[in-house]
matplotlib code that plots the C-alpha trace (Angstrom):
import matplotlib.pyplot as plt

x = [49.1, 50.3, 47.6, 49.6, 49.9, 46.2, 45.2, 47.3, 46.0, 42.4, 43.2, 45.0, 42.2, 39.4, 41.3, 41.9, 38.3, 37.1, 39.3, 38.4, 34.7, 34.9, 36.6, 34.1, 31.2, 32.6, 33.3, 29.9, 28.2, 30.1, 29.0, 25.3, 25.6, 26.9, 24.1, 21.5, 22.9, 22.9, 19.3, 18.1, 19.8, 18.0, 14.6, 15.1, 16.2, 13.1, 10.8, 12.3, 11.7, 8.1, 7.5, 8.7, 6.3, 3.5, 4.4, 4.4, 0.8, -0.2, 1.2, -0.8, -4.0, -3.4, -2.9, -5.9, -8.1, -7.4, -8.8, -12.5, -14.7, -14.4, -14.3, -10.6, -9.9, -11.9, -10.6, -7.0, -7.8, -9.2, -6.1, -3.8, -5.7, -5.5, -1.8, -1.1, -3.1, -1.2, 2.1, 1.0, 0.3, 3.7, 5.4, 3.6, 4.7, 8.3, 8.3, 7.0, 9.5, 12.4, 11.2, 10.7, 14.4, 15.6, 13.7, 15.1, 18.6, 17.9, 16.5, 19.6, 21.9, 19.9, 20.2, 24.0, 24.3, 22.1, 24.2, 27.4, 26.1, 25.2, 28.6, 30.4, 28.3, 29.3, 33.0, 32.7, 31.0, 33.9, 36.5, 34.8, 34.7, 38.4, 39.3, 37.3, 39.4, 42.6, 41.1, 40.3, 44.0, 45.2, 48.6, 49.7, 48.7, 50.6, 53.6, 53.7, 53.1, 55.9, 54.7, 56.1, 53.9, 54.2, 52.5, 49.3, 49.2, 50.0, 47.1, 44.8, 46.0, 45.4, 42.0, 41.1, 42.3, 40.1, 37.2, 37.4, 37.6, 34.6, 32.7, 33.4, 32.5, 29.2, 28.4, 29.3, 27.4, 24.4, 24.3, 24.6, 21.8, 19.5, 20.3, 19.5, 16.2, 15.2, 16.0, 14.0, 11.0, 11.1, 11.2, 8.3, 6.3, 7.1, 6.1, 2.8, 2.1, 2.9, 0.8, -2.1, -1.8, -2.7, -6.2, -5.7, -4.2, -7.4, -9.3, -7.1, -7.6, -11.3, -10.7, -8.7, -11.5, -14.2, -12.2, -11.5, -15.2, -16.1, -13.6, -15.1, -18.6, -18.0, -16.2, -19.0, -21.8, -20.2, -18.4, -15.7, -18.0, -17.7, -21.3, -22.6, -20.4, -21.6, -25.2, -24.6, -23.1, -26.1, -28.5, -26.6, -27.0, -29.0, -31.7, -32.0, -34.9, -32.8, -29.9, -32.0, -33.6, -30.4, -29.4, -26.2, -24.5, -23.4, -21.2, -22.9, -26.1, -29.0, -28.5, -30.1, -31.1, -28.5, -30.6, -30.4, -26.7, -26.1, -28.0, -25.8, -22.7, -23.9, -24.3, -20.9, -19.5, -21.1, -19.5, -16.1, -15.4, -14.9, -16.7, -19.8, -18.5, -15.4, -17.3, -19.4, -16.3, -14.7, -18.0, -18.5, -14.9, -15.2, -18.6, -17.1, -14.4, -16.2, -17.8, -16.0, -17.8, -20.4, -20.0, -17.6, -18.2, -16.4, -15.2, -13.5, -12.5, -11.6, -8.2, -8.5, -6.4, -6.7, -10.4, -12.4, -12.3, -13.4, -16.1, -17.6, -17.9, -19.1, -21.9, -22.9, -23.2, -25.3, -27.6, -26.6, -26.0, -22.4, -23.3, -26.0, -24.1, -22.2, -18.4, -16.0, -14.7, -10.9, -8.9, -5.9, -3.4, -4.9, -7.8, -11.3, -13.8, -14.4, -17.8, -20.5, -20.5, -17.2, -15.5, -13.8, -12.2, -13.3, -10.1, -10.2, -13.9, -13.3, -10.9, -13.4, -16.4, -15.3, -14.1, -11.3, -9.0, -9.1, -5.7, -4.0, -6.6, -6.9, -7.9, -4.8, -3.4, -1.9, 1.8, 2.0, 0.5, -3.0, -6.2, -8.0, -9.0, -11.2, -13.0, -15.3, -17.4, -16.9, -19.5, -17.3, -14.6, -17.1, -16.2, -18.8, -21.6, -21.0, -21.7, -24.6, -26.3, -26.1, -24.6, -22.9, -22.8, -23.4, -20.9, -23.8, -25.9, -25.2, -25.5, -22.7, -20.6, -20.6, -19.6, -16.8, -15.4, -15.5, -13.8, -11.0, -10.6, -10.6, -7.9, -5.7, -6.3, -9.4, -11.2, -8.8, -10.7, -7.7, -7.3, -3.8, -5.1, -8.1, -5.8, -3.5, -6.5, -7.8, -4.4, -4.3, -7.8, -6.8, -3.1, -1.9, -0.4, 3.1, 2.4, 1.1, 4.1, 4.3, 3.5, 2.6, -0.3, -1.5, -4.2, -6.4, -6.2, -6.8, -9.8, -11.4, -10.7, -12.5, -15.5, -15.6, -15.5, -18.4, -20.5, -19.6, -21.1, -24.3, -24.3, -23.7, -26.8, -28.8, -27.5, -26.7, -23.0, -20.0, -17.4, -16.7, -15.8, -13.5, -11.6, -11.6, -8.2, -6.6, -3.8, -5.6, -8.5, -6.4, -7.7, -11.2, -13.7, -16.7]
y = [-24.2, -27.1, -28.5, -27.7, -24.0, -23.9, -25.3, -22.8, -19.9, -20.9, -21.0, -17.6, -16.0, -17.3, -16.4, -12.8, -12.6, -13.6, -11.1, -8.3, -9.0, -9.2, -5.7, -4.4, -5.5, -4.0, -0.7, -0.7, -1.6, 1.3, 3.8, 2.6, 2.6, 6.2, 7.3, 5.6, 7.1, 10.6, 10.2, 8.8, 11.6, 14.1, 12.4, 12.1, 15.8, 16.8, 14.6, 16.0, 19.5, 18.7, 17.1, 20.3, 22.3, 19.9, 20.6, 24.3, 24.1, 22.0, 24.7, 27.3, 25.2, 24.7, 28.5, 29.4, 26.9, 28.8, 32.0, 32.9, 31.9, 34.5, 34.7, 35.4, 32.5, 29.9, 31.0, 30.7, 27.2, 26.1, 27.5, 25.7, 22.4, 22.7, 23.3, 20.5, 18.1, 19.0, 18.6, 15.1, 14.0, 15.3, 13.4, 10.1, 10.5, 11.0, 7.9, 5.8, 7.3, 6.4, 2.8, 2.6, 3.8, 1.2, -1.6, -0.5, -0.8, -4.3, -5.3, -4.1, -5.9, -9.1, -8.8, -8.5, -11.4, -13.6, -12.7, -13.4, -16.8, -17.6, -16.7, -18.6, -21.7, -21.5, -21.2, -24.0, -26.2, -25.4, -26.3, -29.5, -30.4, -29.5, -31.6, -34.5, -34.2, -34.6, -37.5, -39.4, -39.6, -43.2, -44.2, -45.1, -41.6, -40.0, -42.2, -41.5, -37.7, -35.3, -34.0, -34.8, -36.7, -33.7, -31.4, -33.4, -33.1, -29.4, -28.8, -30.8, -29.0, -25.6, -26.5, -27.9, -24.6, -22.4, -24.9, -24.6, -20.8, -20.6, -23.1, -20.9, -17.7, -19.3, -20.1, -16.6, -14.9, -17.2, -16.3, -12.6, -12.9, -14.7, -12.1, -9.3, -11.0, -11.2, -7.5, -6.7, -8.7, -6.8, -3.5, -4.6, -5.5, -2.1, -0.5, -2.5, -1.2, 2.4, 2.0, 0.8, 3.9, 5.9, 5.1, 7.5, 9.9, 9.8, 10.6, 13.5, 14.8, 14.8, 16.7, 19.4, 19.7, 19.9, 22.5, 24.6, 24.6, 25.5, 28.3, 29.8, 29.3, 31.1, 34.0, 34.3, 34.2, 36.7, 38.9, 39.0, 40.6, 39.3, 40.2, 38.2, 35.2, 35.3, 35.3, 32.2, 30.4, 31.3, 30.1, 26.8, 25.9, 22.8, 21.8, 18.4, 17.5, 18.4, 16.3, 13.2, 13.5, 14.2, 11.4, 9.5, 8.3, 4.6, 2.9, 0.1, 0.4, 2.8, 6.0, 5.9, 8.7, 10.1, 8.9, 5.3, 5.5, 6.9, 4.0, 1.5, 3.4, 3.4, -0.3, -0.8, 1.6, -0.3, -3.6, -2.3, 0.9, 3.0, 6.4, 6.6, 9.7, 7.9, 5.0, 7.5, 9.4, 6.2, 5.1, 8.6, 8.8, 5.4, 6.3, 9.4, 7.8, 8.9, 7.6, 4.3, 3.0, 0.3, 0.5, -2.4, -6.1, -8.9, -10.6, -7.5, -5.3, -7.8, -9.3, -12.7, -14.8, -12.9, -11.9, -13.8, -17.2, -15.8, -13.6, -16.5, -18.6, -15.6, -14.6, -18.3, -18.7, -15.5, -16.6, -13.7, -13.5, -12.3, -10.5, -8.4, -7.1, -3.8, -3.7, -0.8, -0.3, -0.7, 2.3, 2.5, 1.9, -1.2, -3.4, -2.7, -5.1, -3.5, -4.3, -2.3, 0.7, -0.3, -0.9, -4.2, -6.3, -9.9, -11.3, -8.8, -9.3, -13.0, -12.6, -10.6, -12.8, -16.4, -17.6, -20.2, -21.4, -25.2, -25.6, -23.5, -23.9, -20.2, -17.0, -16.7, -17.3, -20.6, -21.2, -20.5, -17.0, -17.8, -17.6, -20.4, -22.2, -24.2, -21.9, -22.8, -20.6, -21.3, -19.5, -19.8, -17.6, -15.0, -11.8, -9.6, -12.1, -12.6, -8.9, -8.4, -11.8, -12.2, -15.5, -15.1, -11.3, -9.4, -6.7, -4.8, -4.8, -1.4, -3.0, -5.6, -3.1, -0.6, -3.4, -4.6, -1.0, -0.6, -3.9, -2.9, 0.5, -1.1, -3.6, -0.6, 1.3, 3.6, 2.0, 4.1, 7.1, 9.5, 11.6, 10.2, 6.6, 7.5, 9.1, 6.1, 3.8, 5.9, 5.7, 1.9, 1.6, 2.8, 3.4, 0.5, 0.7, 0.8, 4.2, 6.0, 8.3, 9.1, 12.8, 12.6, 10.2, 11.8, 13.8, 10.7, 10.6, 14.4, 14.0, 11.3, 13.2, 16.3, 14.1, 12.6, 16.1, 17.1, 14.2, 14.7, 18.2, 16.7, 14.1, 16.9, 18.7, 15.5, 14.4, 17.8, 16.9, 19.1, 16.7, 18.4, 21.7, 19.9, 18.4, 21.5, 22.7, 19.2, 19.1, 16.2, 18.5, 21.4, 22.7, 21.3, 23.9, 22.1]
z = [-34.8, -32.6, -30.3, -27.2, -28.2, -29.2, -25.9, -24.0, -26.2, -25.4, -21.7, -21.7, -23.8, -21.5, -18.4, -19.4, -20.7, -17.3, -15.5, -17.9, -17.6, -13.8, -13.7, -16.2, -14.1, -11.0, -12.8, -14.4, -11.1, -9.3, -11.9, -11.6, -7.8, -7.8, -10.2, -8.0, -4.8, -6.4, -7.6, -4.3, -2.4, -4.6, -4.1, -0.3, -0.1, -2.0, 0.0, 3.3, 2.0, 1.2, 4.6, 6.2, 4.1, 5.2, 8.8, 8.2, 6.8, 9.8, 12.1, 10.2, 10.6, 14.3, 14.8, 12.8, 14.7, 17.9, 16.4, 16.6, 13.7, 10.9, 7.2, 7.1, 9.4, 7.5, 4.1, 5.5, 6.8, 3.5, 1.7, 4.1, 3.7, -0.1, 0.0, 2.4, 0.2, -2.9, -1.0, 0.2, -3.4, -4.5, -1.7, -2.7, -6.3, -5.2, -3.0, -5.9, -8.3, -6.0, -5.9, -9.7, -10.0, -7.6, -9.3, -12.7, -11.4, -10.0, -13.4, -15.2, -12.7, -13.0, -16.8, -16.6, -14.3, -16.6, -19.6, -17.7, -16.6, -20.2, -21.5, -18.7, -19.3, -23.0, -22.1, -19.6, -22.3, -24.7, -22.1, -21.3, -25.0, -25.4, -22.3, -23.7, -26.9, -24.9, -22.9, -26.2, -27.1, -27.0, -25.6, -29.1, -30.4, -27.6, -28.2, -32.0, -31.6, -31.5, -28.1, -24.7, -22.3, -20.0, -22.6, -22.5, -18.7, -18.8, -21.1, -18.9, -15.8, -17.5, -18.7, -15.2, -13.6, -15.8, -15.6, -11.8, -12.0, -14.2, -12.0, -8.9, -10.9, -11.9, -8.2, -7.1, -9.9, -9.4, -5.7, -6.5, -9.1, -6.6, -3.9, -6.4, -7.4, -3.8, -3.3, -6.4, -5.1, -1.8, -3.7, -5.9, -2.8, -1.4, -4.6, -4.7, -1.1, -2.2, -5.3, -3.2, -1.2, -4.3, -3.4, -0.5, -3.0, -5.1, -2.0, -1.3, -4.8, -4.2, -0.9, -2.8, -5.3, -2.6, -0.6, -3.6, -4.5, -0.9, -0.9, -4.1, -2.9, 0.4, -1.4, -3.9, -1.4, 1.1, -1.4, 1.2, 3.8, 7.4, 8.3, 5.4, 6.4, 10.0, 8.8, 6.6, 9.6, 11.8, 9.1, 8.9, 12.6, 12.9, 15.3, 16.9, 14.6, 11.5, 12.7, 13.3, 9.8, 8.0, 5.6, 6.3, 3.1, 2.9, 0.4, -1.4, 0.6, 0.7, 2.7, 6.1, 8.6, 10.9, 13.8, 12.5, 11.8, 15.3, 16.7, 14.9, 16.0, 19.6, 19.7, 18.2, 20.8, 23.6, 22.4, 21.4, 23.4, 20.3, 20.3, 18.2, 16.5, 15.5, 13.9, 12.0, 10.9, 9.4, 7.7, 6.3, 5.0, 3.3, 1.8, 0.3, -1.8, -5.0, -8.1, -8.1, -5.0, -5.7, -9.5, -10.0, -10.8, -9.0, -12.2, -13.5, -10.5, -7.7, -7.1, -8.7, -6.3, -3.1, -3.0, -5.6, -3.9, -0.6, -2.3, -4.1, -0.9, 1.1, -1.3, -1.7, 2.1, 2.3, -0.5, -2.7, -6.4, -6.8, -10.0, -8.2, -5.2, -5.4, -5.0, -5.6, -9.1, -9.6, -10.5, -12.9, -10.1, -8.4, -7.5, -6.3, -4.9, -1.5, 0.0, 1.7, 4.0, 5.8, 2.4, 3.5, 0.8, 1.0, 2.4, 5.3, 5.9, 6.1, 9.0, 11.1, 10.4, 10.9, 7.5, 7.7, 4.9, 5.5, 3.8, 6.6, 9.3, 9.8, 8.0, 5.8, 2.3, 1.2, 1.3, -2.4, -1.9, -3.2, -1.3, -3.0, 0.2, 0.2, 2.6, 5.6, 7.9, 11.6, 13.8, 16.8, 15.2, 13.9, 15.8, 14.0, 14.3, 18.1, 18.6, 16.1, 16.4, 12.6, 11.6, 9.1, 9.1, 5.8, 4.7, 3.0, 6.1, 7.9, 11.4, 10.5, 8.7, 11.6, 14.0, 11.8, 11.5, 15.2, 15.8, 13.4, 15.1, 18.5, 17.4, 16.6, 19.8, 19.2, 22.2, 24.4, 23.1, 23.2, 20.1, 19.5, 19.5, 17.4, 14.8, 14.7, 14.2, 11.4, 9.7, 10.2, 8.7, 5.2, 5.0, 7.2, 10.6, 9.2, 7.6, 10.6, 10.9, 7.2, 7.0, 3.4, 4.3, 7.5, 5.7, 5.9, 9.7, 9.8, 7.6, 9.7, 12.9, 11.5, 10.4, 13.9, 15.3, 13.1, 14.2, 17.8, 17.6, 16.3, 19.0, 21.6, 20.4, 20.6, 24.0, 25.7, 26.0, 25.3, 24.1, 20.8, 22.5, 24.9, 22.0, 19.8, 21.0, 20.5, 17.9, 16.2, 15.4, 14.2, 11.0, 11.3, 10.2, 11.6]

ax = plt.figure().add_subplot(projection="3d")
ax.plot(x, y, z, "-o")
ax.set_aspect("equal")
plt.show()
């Protein structure tokens, strides 16, 4: 085949290949987009339905709370709490499933863009070699050939046209790939956040198990008889002496008496404005996360870049052997490493107790996303120590832990002491402030509010107050059996 015809054939083939591939990618992308939209719509509809069911269970709880204490009423409350918990877990799984689907689509799109870039680079390299061949013809070769001068220039023009088209396509596809990668990264960060929230889901599973066990126990002991149930309730009424002596469980620390715990909570309340009962509710919730608490090791269970550098400096400053202090064990879906009764991870504790990353000049990660530091303790920036007098404070010391919890709660509004603000603060504490209005996660806030109500009743007995009764009709205490 003459060179001129070969050159034109190459140009035509590449040109049509580019056009065909562009149409193919658009068609393929449209099919994928349609599938994704359909799948997302299905998940969102199911999630919306579940959230309505959660609201129905909350309505049942609120109505039952207004009834007088009875066996039928308390069994109904337990049943509604169990159902609401199961729905919350289902909703969390749906949210994560939707994110996994979206990330999968982004991965496939990135793969197609990468393959297209590779193919176009090969085509571009071929064209450049072919152009170079034409450029190497001497004037004598052109003069002695049977081709017109114009044919050489036509070939060069054709090659240059397609070369420019491929170059422009490479730029566009590269930009699209970069944009898709950024979208994927955002989705992965969202998925990581949702996955971290499975820690709450584990807590909720334990609540389901506890409530189901409680329901069975009540029915077994009373045999469904109201008189027997009222007798059990009367026998369970505590005296002030019993309340003071009752043990208060602490994560990562030895249990203390309720009287001592209340003393720490009162000091924290005086300094921050957060109700003692609310501080006790948060600490009790954190201390009841289950068997993983305090059974981990920092080398295995802690986030290596976020928490380990701070933890090593923190324990060194406190004169502690990092191998001997208890931290929470990681679970299959994320990291552990939380410390002490308040269950702060090291990077969060650092920001409340005066630790500064000297690379950034504040308590924050480095520009590259690591937390390597080096770290430095600055007493003047130690919020916990200023209130407890312990410099530096110790996350395994109940006094410091209670104060840190109260500070965190106050920062998110619990110092206002309204039930709404306390509920928001409880949600912020574990689920993050951005998740306050997610119905599928609100069981955590409900749980803390019920614990706070329980401890407020004990405080009322000790102090002769009536705060728990005043709050009993509040929507944020609906469903509490205490």
